[in-house]
C-alpha positions as CSV (number, residue, x, y, z in Angstrom):
1,X,70.5,129.8,153.9
2,X,73.2,131.0,156.2
3,X,76.4,129.2,155.6
4,X,78.9,129.0,158.4
5,X,82.2,127.0,158.5
6,X,83.9,126.1,161.7
7,X,87.2,125.4,160.1
8,X,90.2,123.3,160.8
9,X,91.8,126.5,159.5
10,X,93.8,124.6,156.9
11,X,94.7,127.9,155.3
12,X,94.6,130.3,158.0
13,X,98.0,130.0,159.7
14,X,101.2,131.4,158.0
15,X,103.6,129.8,160.5
16,X,105.7,128.5,157.6
17,X,108.1,126.2,159.5
18,X,109.6,123.3,157.6
19,X,108.3,119.8,158.0
20,X,111.5,118.1,159.1
21,X,112.4,116.0,162.0
22,X,115.8,117.7,162.1
23,X,114.3,121.1,162.3
24,X,111.8,120.1,164.9
25,X,114.6,118.6,167.1
26,X,116.5,121.9,166.6
27,X,113.5,123.9,167.8
28,X,113.1,121.5,170.8
29,X,116.8,122.0,171.6
30,X,116.3,125.7,171.7
31,X,114.5,125.4,175.1
32,X,117.8,126.6,176.7
33,X,117.3,129.9,174.9
34,X,113.9,130.3,176.5
35,X,115.3,129.6,179.9
36,X,118.0,132.0,179.5
37,X,115.9,134.8,177.9
38,X,115.9,138.2,179.3
39,X,113.2,138.9,181.8
40,X,109.9,139.5,180.0
41,X,108.8,143.1,179.8
42,X,105.5,144.1,181.4
43,X,104.9,146.5,178.6
44,X,102.4,145.3,176.0
45,X,104.0,147.1,173.0
46,X,107.2,145.7,171.5
47,X,108.1,148.4,169.1
48,X,108.5,152.1,169.9
49,X,105.8,154.1,168.0
50,X,108.5,156.2,166.4
51,X,110.8,153.4,165.2
52,X,111.6,153.7,161.5
53,X,114.1,150.8,161.0
54,X,116.7,153.0,159.4
55,X,114.0,155.0,157.6
56,X,112.6,152.0,155.8
57,X,109.4,152.7,157.6
58,X,109.1,156.5,157.5
59,X,105.3,156.6,158.2
60,X,103.7,158.6,161.0
61,X,102.2,156.3,163.6
62,X,98.5,156.6,164.5
63,X,96.6,154.6,167.3
64,X,93.0,153.8,167.8
65,X,91.5,152.3,171.0
66,X,89.8,149.2,169.6
67,X,88.0,146.7,171.8
68,X,90.2,147.4,174.8
69,X,93.6,147.6,173.0
70,X,95.5,150.2,171.0
71,X,95.7,149.3,167.3
72,X,98.5,150.9,165.4
73,X,98.0,152.0,161.8
74,X,99.4,154.3,159.2
75,X,97.3,156.7,157.2
76,X,99.0,158.2,154.2
77,X,97.8,160.3,151.3
78,X,94.3,161.4,150.2
79,X,91.7,160.0,147.8
80,X,89.9,156.7,147.6
81,X,90.7,154.4,150.6
82,X,93.0,151.5,150.2
83,X,93.0,149.2,153.2
84,X,95.9,146.8,153.3
85,X,95.7,143.8,155.7
86,X,98.7,141.7,156.6
87,X,98.9,138.1,158.0
88,X,101.2,135.8,160.0
89,X,104.0,136.5,160.9
90,X,104.3,140.0,159.5
91,X,102.9,143.5,160.1
92,X,102.3,146.6,158.1
93,X,106.0,146.7,157.2
94,X,105.0,144.2,154.5
95,X,103.2,147.0,152.6
96,X,106.0,149.6,152.9
97,X,106.7,149.8,149.2
98,X,103.0,149.8,148.3
99,X,102.3,152.7,150.6
100,X,105.0,154.7,148.9
101,X,103.7,153.8,145.5
102,X,99.9,154.4,146.0
103,X,99.8,157.2,148.6
104,X,100.4,159.9,146.0
105,X,96.8,159.7,144.8
106,X,95.1,157.4,147.3
107,X,94.5,157.3,151.0
108,X,96.5,154.2,152.1
109,X,95.5,152.8,155.5
110,X,97.6,149.9,157.0
111,X,96.6,148.6,160.4
112,X,98.6,146.1,162.5
113,X,96.4,143.4,163.8
114,X,96.2,142.9,167.6
115,X,99.4,141.3,168.8
116,X,101.4,142.2,165.7
117,X,103.7,145.0,164.6
118,X,103.3,148.2,166.6
119,X,99.8,147.3,167.9
120,X,99.3,146.3,171.5
121,X,99.5,142.7,172.6
122,X,97.0,142.4,175.5
123,X,97.7,139.3,177.7
124,X,94.1,138.4,178.4
125,X,92.6,138.1,174.9
126,X,92.1,135.3,172.4
127,X,93.6,135.8,168.9
128,X,91.3,133.9,166.7
129,X,90.0,134.8,163.2
130,X,86.7,136.0,164.6
131,X,88.5,138.3,167.0
132,X,90.5,140.0,164.3
133,X,87.3,140.5,162.2
134,X,85.6,142.1,165.1
135,X,88.6,144.4,165.7
136,X,88.8,145.3,162.0
137,X,85.1,146.1,161.9
138,X,85.3,148.4,164.8
139,X,88.3,150.1,163.3
140,X,86.6,150.7,160.0
141,X,83.4,151.9,161.6
142,X,85.3,154.2,164.0
143,X,87.2,155.8,161.0
144,X,83.9,155.6,158.9
145,X,85.8,154.3,156.0
146,X,83.8,153.9,152.8
147,X,84.5,153.0,149.1
148,X,87.3,150.7,150.4
149,X,89.7,148.8,148.2
150,X,90.9,145.8,150.2
151,X,94.4,144.6,149.7
152,X,94.9,141.3,151.6
153,X,97.7,139.0,152.3
154,X,97.8,135.6,154.2
155,X,95.2,135.6,157.0
156,X,94.4,139.2,156.1
157,X,92.3,137.6,153.4
158,X,89.8,135.9,155.7
159,X,89.9,138.9,158.0
160,X,89.2,141.3,155.1
161,X,86.5,139.0,153.7
162,X,84.8,139.0,157.1
163,X,84.6,142.7,157.0
164,X,83.3,142.6,153.4
165,X,80.6,140.2,154.3
166,X,79.5,142.4,157.3
167,X,79.6,145.6,155.4
168,X,79.5,144.9,151.6
169,X,78.3,148.5,151.0
170,X,81.6,149.9,152.3
171,X,83.7,147.8,149.9
172,X,84.4,149.0,146.4
173,X,87.1,146.5,145.2
174,X,88.9,143.4,146.4
175,X,92.5,142.6,145.8
176,X,94.1,139.4,147.0
177,X,97.9,139.1,147.1
178,X,98.5,135.5,148.2
179,X,95.6,135.8,150.6
180,X,92.5,133.4,150.7
181,X,89.0,134.8,149.8
182,X,86.5,132.6,151.6
183,X,83.0,133.5,150.6
184,X,81.0,130.2,151.1
185,X,82.4,128.6,148.0
186,X,81.2,125.0,147.4
187,X,84.8,123.9,146.9
188,X,86.2,125.6,150.0
189,X,86.5,122.6,152.4
190,X,87.9,120.4,149.6
191,X,90.5,122.9,148.7
192,X,91.6,123.4,152.3
193,X,92.0,119.7,152.8
194,X,94.1,119.2,149.7
195,X,96.3,122.2,150.5
196,X,96.7,121.0,154.1
197,X,97.8,117.5,152.9
198,X,100.7,118.9,150.9
199,X,101.7,122.1,152.8
200,X,104.8,121.2,154.9
201,X,104.1,123.4,157.8
202,X,100.7,121.7,158.7
203,X,102.5,118.6,160.0
204,X,104.8,120.7,162.1
205,X,101.9,122.6,163.7
206,X,100.0,119.4,164.6
207,X,103.2,117.7,165.9
208,X,104.3,120.7,167.9
209,X,100.8,121.1,169.4
210,X,100.6,117.4,170.2
211,X,104.0,117.4,171.9
212,X,103.1,120.5,173.9
213,X,106.0,122.6,172.4
214,X,103.9,124.9,170.1
215,X,104.0,127.9,172.5
216,X,107.7,127.3,173.4
217,X,108.7,127.4,169.7
218,X,106.6,130.3,168.6
219,X,107.6,132.2,171.8
220,X,111.1,132.3,170.2
221,X,110.2,134.2,167.1
222,X,112.7,136.9,167.8
223,X,115.2,134.1,167.5
224,X,113.9,132.0,164.6
225,X,112.1,134.7,162.5
226,X,114.3,134.1,159.5
227,X,113.5,130.4,159.3
228,X,109.8,131.3,159.8
229,X,109.9,133.8,156.9
230,X,112.3,132.0,154.5
231,X,111.7,128.3,154.4
232,X,108.1,128.7,153.1
233,X,108.0,132.3,152.3
234,X,110.1,134.4,150.0
235,X,112.5,133.7,147.1
236,X,114.7,136.8,146.9
237,X,117.6,136.3,149.3
238,X,118.8,139.8,148.6
239,X,116.1,141.0,151.0
240,X,118.0,139.8,154.0
241,X,119.7,142.6,155.7
242,X,120.1,143.4,159.4
243,X,117.5,146.2,159.1
244,X,115.1,143.9,157.4
245,X,115.5,141.2,160.0
246,X,115.2,143.7,162.9
247,X,111.9,145.0,161.3
248,X,110.4,141.5,161.4
249,X,111.8,140.2,164.6
250,X,111.4,143.2,166.9
251,X,107.6,142.8,167.1
252,X,108.3,139.4,168.9
253,X,111.2,140.4,171.1
254,X,109.8,138.6,174.2
255,X,107.5,135.6,174.5
256,X,104.7,137.8,175.8
257,X,104.8,139.7,172.6
258,X,104.3,136.5,170.5
259,X,100.7,135.9,171.7
260,X,99.3,136.9,168.3
261,X,101.3,134.4,166.5
262,X,100.8,131.7,169.1
263,X,97.0,132.3,169.2
264,X,96.7,132.1,165.5
265,X,98.6,128.8,165.4
266,X,96.7,127.3,168.4
267,X,93.4,128.3,166.8
268,X,94.5,126.3,163.8
269,X,95.5,123.2,165.8
270,X,92.4,123.3,167.9
271,X,90.0,124.0,165.0
272,X,88.8,127.2,166.7
273,X,89.0,129.7,163.8
274,X,85.7,130.5,162.1
275,X,85.0,132.0,158.7
276,X,82.4,134.8,158.8
277,X,79.0,133.4,158.0
278,X,77.6,134.6,154.6
279,X,74.1,134.8,153.3
280,X,73.7,133.8,149.6
281,X,72.5,137.3,148.8
282,X,75.6,138.9,150.3
283,X,77.9,136.5,148.5
284,X,76.2,137.4,145.2
285,X,76.6,141.1,145.9
286,X,80.2,140.8,146.7
287,X,80.9,138.4,143.7
288,X,80.0,141.4,141.5
289,X,82.6,143.7,142.9
290,X,85.8,144.3,140.8
291,X,88.3,141.8,142.1
292,X,91.9,141.0,141.4
293,X,94.2,138.1,142.5
294,X,98.0,138.6,142.3
295,X,99.6,135.3,143.3
296,X,103.2,134.3,143.8
297,X,103.2,130.9,142.1
298,X,106.1,129.5,144.3
299,X,103.8,129.8,147.4
300,X,104.1,126.4,149.2
301,X,101.9,127.6,152.1
302,X,98.8,128.8,150.2
303,X,99.3,126.8,147.0
304,X,97.9,128.5,143.9
305,X,96.3,125.3,142.4
306,X,93.9,125.3,145.4
307,X,93.4,129.0,146.2
308,X,93.1,130.5,142.7
309,X,90.1,128.3,141.8
310,X,88.5,129.5,145.1
311,X,89.1,133.1,144.0
312,X,87.4,132.4,140.7
313,X,84.4,130.7,142.4
314,X,83.9,133.8,144.6
315,X,84.5,136.3,141.8
316,X,83.7,134.8,138.4
317,X,84.6,138.1,136.6
318,X,87.8,138.6,138.7
319,X,91.2,139.0,137.1
320,X,94.2,136.8,138.0
321,X,97.9,137.7,137.6
322,X,100.3,134.8,138.2
323,X,103.8,135.8,139.3
324,X,106.3,133.1,138.5
325,X,109.2,132.6,140.8
326,X,107.5,134.6,143.5
327,X,106.9,133.1,146.9
328,X,104.2,133.4,149.6
329,X,105.5,136.8,150.7
330,X,104.9,138.2,147.2
331,X,104.9,141.8,148.5
332,X,108.5,141.2,149.4
333,X,109.6,139.3,146.3
334,X,107.9,141.5,143.8
335,X,106.7,144.9,145.3
336,X,107.3,146.9,142.2
337,X,105.4,144.6,139.9
338,X,102.5,144.3,142.3
339,X,102.3,148.0,142.7
340,X,102.0,148.5,139.0
341,X,99.3,145.8,138.7
342,X,97.3,147.4,141.5
343,X,97.7,150.9,139.9
344,X,96.4,149.6,136.6
345,X,93.6,147.8,138.2
346,X,92.5,150.9,140.2
347,X,92.5,153.1,137.0
348,X,90.3,150.6,135.2
């Protein structure tokens, strides 16, 4: 029987704003910033294709025309394919250390989802989970990628699992780094509900949507990106430098460049995201793939007590590594440790 979940998306948004009346009021007060913002650029790209952010992103840019927009990706190294998928509100920059670590003996491909990073932000598109799955599928088919090891973070998890469900024969391994792995698990809806009840940002998303300020607030991501990333995201404050902040805020430098982040949040608030339907035979096939979960245990957004059991439901023989003191952005807090764990997993 085909299983399809039209979800309230209780896991699929990584907006990570704090649940606080003071913070909400501060965001509302920032309306003056929006009114005084520089004139919106008509260009649909926010970052120059050659931008390296002081050589912290030294990778050659590539672009592929996908479903009417230009998707940016990096393609480094040779060998078995590693496909790394980011989530909200990041881009391929999240994987910069992993690319350097793995590209010596693997082909590491890191795309930016539509509306994120160096990819184009079309103004007439929806930015729902099912849109991102469609885009990724076309990208993989156009490049004819096979023997793929998926590395997924945040909403990159459901997007990557959508690809795996559609093309299980192209997937060799599955690696989750604080990224959900929906595969029709019986406990999926219950876990989503429990996580949503205790994750602080859910209340903010609903309140902002109900008040009609969701787009106004998320349209300011170039202004409030640090609060977005920090308050529910990472534990290592030494990460915060001007270069690092520029790398994460530049993709959202005008409101028109925030449609990806806004669309993802609105899809959550409106219950419009949909997991990829999965047949029992496909779920069984994928459940036998080598799988690894690496989870920052300080993640308040996708809480390990809810999502690690889901991983084990999907992959009974999968391995789990728990990283204490590591937040939702585990690839920022512990890039070296994660790279070593992935290397060992690939060898085995």
